[in-house]
Kinemage of the C-alpha trace (Angstrom):
@kinemage 1
@onewidth
@group {chain A} dominant
@subgroup {mainchain}
@vectorlist {calphas} color= white
{ca met a 1} P 5.723 -34.660 -14.297
{ca ala a 2} L 6.017 -32.267 -11.367
{ca glu a 3} L 3.989 -29.681 -13.289
{ca lys a 4} L 1.047 -32.115 -13.148
{ca leu a 5} L 1.108 -31.671 -9.359
{ca ala a 6} L 1.034 -27.882 -9.544
{ca pro a 7} L -1.962 -26.127 -7.982
{ca glu a 8} L -5.078 -26.268 -10.154
{ca lys a 9} L -5.823 -22.630 -9.378
{ca arg a 10} L -4.573 -19.867 -7.142
{ca his a 11} L -6.198 -19.098 -3.807
{ca ser a 12} L -7.678 -15.605 -3.520
{ca phe a 13} L -7.734 -13.330 -0.489
{ca his a 14} L -10.482 -10.712 -0.510
{ca his a 15} L -11.162 -7.833 1.854
{ca gly a 16} L -14.820 -7.043 1.461
{ca ser a 17} L -15.447 -7.273 -2.266
{ca gln a 18} L -11.893 -6.304 -3.267
{ca lys a 19} L -9.336 -8.938 -4.215
{ca val a 20} L -6.182 -8.138 -2.237
{ca phe a 21} L -3.967 -10.865 -3.699
{ca glu a 22} L -3.847 -14.393 -5.070
{ca trp a 23} L -1.416 -17.051 -3.873
{ca glu a 24} L -0.187 -20.592 -4.358
{ca gln a 25} L 2.497 -22.796 -2.846
{ca thr a 26} L 4.907 -25.593 -3.639
{ca leu a 27} L 7.100 -27.646 -1.316
{ca glu a 28} L 9.680 -24.850 -1.285
{ca glu a 29} L 7.864 -21.601 -2.096
{ca val a 30} L 4.803 -19.465 -1.531
{ca asn a 31} L 3.973 -17.187 -4.449
{ca ile a 32} L 1.834 -14.071 -4.003
{ca tyr a 33} L 0.348 -12.192 -6.965
{ca ile a 34} L -0.916 -8.617 -6.577
{ca thr a 35} L -2.686 -6.813 -9.416
{ca leu a 36} L -1.198 -3.327 -9.570
{ca pro a 37} L -3.198 -0.138 -10.061
{ca pro a 38} L -3.040 1.342 -13.563
{ca asn a 39} L -1.104 4.484 -14.513
{ca val a 40} L 1.499 4.185 -11.731
{ca pro a 41} L 5.122 3.865 -12.897
{ca thr a 42} L 6.526 0.482 -11.887
{ca lys a 43} L 9.611 2.109 -10.338
{ca leu a 44} L 7.363 3.574 -7.596
{ca phe a 45} L 6.300 0.160 -6.264
{ca tyr a 46} L 8.308 -1.478 -3.503
{ca cys a 47} L 8.329 -4.716 -1.543
{ca lys a 48} L 10.249 -5.398 1.681
{ca ile a 49} L 10.585 -9.055 2.617
{ca gln a 50} L 11.699 -9.918 6.131
{ca ser a 51} L 11.878 -13.301 7.833
{ca lys a 52} L 8.324 -13.042 9.217
{ca his a 53} L 6.976 -9.850 7.635
{ca val a 54} L 6.138 -8.415 4.220
{ca glu a 55} L 5.418 -4.831 3.226
{ca val a 56} L 4.200 -3.768 -0.220
{ca gly a 57} L 3.249 -0.332 -1.427
{ca ile a 58} L 3.811 2.722 -3.565
{ca lys a 59} L 6.651 4.992 -2.458
{ca gly a 60} L 5.378 8.063 -0.599
{ca asn a 61} L 2.052 6.405 0.349
{ca pro a 62} L 0.890 4.195 3.221
{ca pro a 63} L 1.652 0.512 2.518
{ca tyr a 64} L -0.894 -1.590 0.662
{ca leu a 65} L 0.179 -4.685 2.633
{ca asn a 66} L 2.059 -4.492 5.929
{ca his a 67} L 1.603 -7.824 7.687
{ca asp a 68} L 3.344 -10.638 9.477
{ca leu a 69} L 3.767 -13.832 7.495
{ca ser a 70} L 2.190 -17.098 8.639
{ca cys a 71} L 5.564 -18.838 8.685
{ca pro a 72} L 9.206 -17.746 8.423
{ca val a 73} L 10.952 -17.416 5.065
{ca lys a 74} L 14.534 -17.378 3.804
{ca thr a 75} L 15.056 -13.726 2.974
{ca asp a 76} L 18.196 -14.317 0.892
{ca ser a 77} L 16.214 -16.585 -1.491
{ca ser a 78} L 12.969 -14.586 -1.552
{ca phe a 79} L 12.385 -11.898 -4.157
{ca trp a 80} L 9.802 -9.912 -6.075
{ca thr a 81} L 9.262 -8.933 -9.693
{ca ile a 82} L 6.768 -6.913 -11.699
{ca glu a 83} L 5.491 -8.207 -15.011
{ca asp a 84} L 2.724 -6.497 -16.951
{ca asp a 85} L 0.279 -5.322 -14.272
{ca thr a 86} L 1.178 -7.875 -11.569
{ca met a 87} L 3.655 -7.903 -8.691
{ca his a 88} L 4.877 -11.461 -8.107
{ca ile a 89} L 6.404 -12.111 -4.680
{ca thr a 90} L 8.275 -15.404 -4.260
{ca leu a 91} L 8.791 -16.380 -0.625
{ca gln a 92} L 11.241 -19.225 -0.026
{ca lys a 93} L 9.893 -21.335 2.837
{ca arg a 94} L 12.342 -21.745 5.706
{ca asp a 95} L 10.786 -25.150 6.435
{ca lys a 96} L 10.513 -26.994 3.142
{ca gly a 97} L 7.286 -28.974 2.890
{ca gln a 98} L 5.378 -26.945 5.460
{ca thr a 99} L 1.777 -26.438 4.388
{ca trp a 100} L 0.769 -22.792 4.739
{ca ser a 101} L -2.929 -22.104 5.294
{ca ser a 102} L -2.336 -18.467 4.245
{ca pro a 103} L 0.694 -16.299 3.503
{ca ile a 104} L -0.520 -13.590 5.907
{ca leu a 105} L -0.838 -14.420 9.597
{ca gly a 106} L -4.501 -14.549 10.610
{ca gln a 107} L -5.826 -13.389 7.218
{ca gly a 108} L -7.661 -15.431 4.599
{ca gln a 109} L -6.990 -18.858 6.069
{ca leu a 110} L -7.879 -21.822 3.881
{ca asp a 111} L -10.889 -23.748 5.067
{ca pro a 112} L -10.093 -27.219 6.483
{ca tyr a 113} L -11.065 -28.995 3.246
{ca ala a 114} L -8.854 -26.754 1.069
{ca ala a 115} L -5.974 -27.056 3.587
{ca asp a 116} L -6.252 -30.855 3.428
{ca ile a 117} L -6.138 -30.773 -0.385
{ca glu a 118} L -3.017 -28.545 -0.229
{ca gln a 119} L -1.278 -30.912 2.208
{ca lys a 120} L -2.060 -33.919 -0.005
{ca arg a 121} L -0.791 -32.095 -3.104
{ca leu a 122} L 2.446 -31.116 -1.338
{ca met a 123} L 2.909 -34.705 -0.151
{ca leu a 124} L 2.576 -35.929 -3.736
{ca gln a 125} L 5.082 -33.262 -4.835
{ca arg a 126} L 7.465 -34.633 -2.222
{ca phe a 127} L 6.990 -38.196 -3.509
{ca gln a 128} L 7.560 -36.975 -7.086
{ca glu a 129} L 10.736 -35.114 -6.079
{ca glu a 130} L 12.135 -38.144 -4.244
{ca asn a 131} L 11.114 -40.637 -6.962
{ca pro a 132} L 11.557 -38.833 -10.305
{ca gly a 133} L 10.986 -41.968 -12.399
{ca phe a 134} L 7.420 -42.372 -11.148
{ca asp a 135} L 4.263 -40.414 -12.009
{ca phe a 136} L 2.222 -39.491 -8.935
{ca ser a 137} L -0.135 -37.134 -10.785
{ca gln a 138} L -3.064 -39.562 -10.510
{ca ala a 139} L -2.287 -40.755 -6.970
{ca gln a 140} L -4.796 -40.134 -4.201
{ca phe a 141} L -4.823 -40.334 -0.424
{ca thr a 142} L -7.694 -41.830 1.491
{ca gly a 143} L -8.167 -40.499 4.982
{ca asn a 144} L -5.705 -38.172 6.646
{ca cys a 145} L -2.516 -37.257 4.840
{ca pro a 146} L 0.759 -37.258 6.773
{ca asp a 147} L 2.783 -34.078 7.162
{ca pro a 148} L 5.178 -33.842 4.171
{ca arg a 149} L 7.924 -32.417 6.443
{ca thr a 150} L 8.044 -35.367 8.861
{ca phe a 151} L 6.646 -38.435 7.063
{ca met a 152} L 9.127 -41.366 6.909
{ca gly a 153} L 12.030 -39.459 8.406
{ca gly a 154} L 11.311 -36.099 6.823
{ca ile a 155} L 12.288 -34.409 3.600
{ca arg a 156} L 15.697 -35.268 2.230
{ca ser a 157} L 18.078 -32.391 1.772
{ca asp a 158} L 20.694 -32.917 -0.892
């Protein structure tokens, strides 16, 4: 049932007319997807993930991305992979349930409406996680949604 609460589509960050990356989030992770240039061996790509910074590029060239993250991550649980022509970066949120308005600090922020939809979706994911026998996929909030991290005593950690 949790897959019913997955994002409907990825958010895109563009610089000018060029798509820089796509991203999505869950209660625990932020996933970034970067389409790689053709005809470059995959072993030349690199990604450095630090607590509040990410750097992505091709060895021997200036970085493609070299930015601070919007929120801190757990570096020991964050990783990156390359599949087909896409680099997938999985950032483990340090603060489970925190709604990120963008992975990159000050870049490509979600508009207030989209940020509200994300917070509501994460809240429903939290309810689903805490009550696995129930289906929250059709649930809706009216008005403001509480913060998934702090609502009713906060997120349980098992």
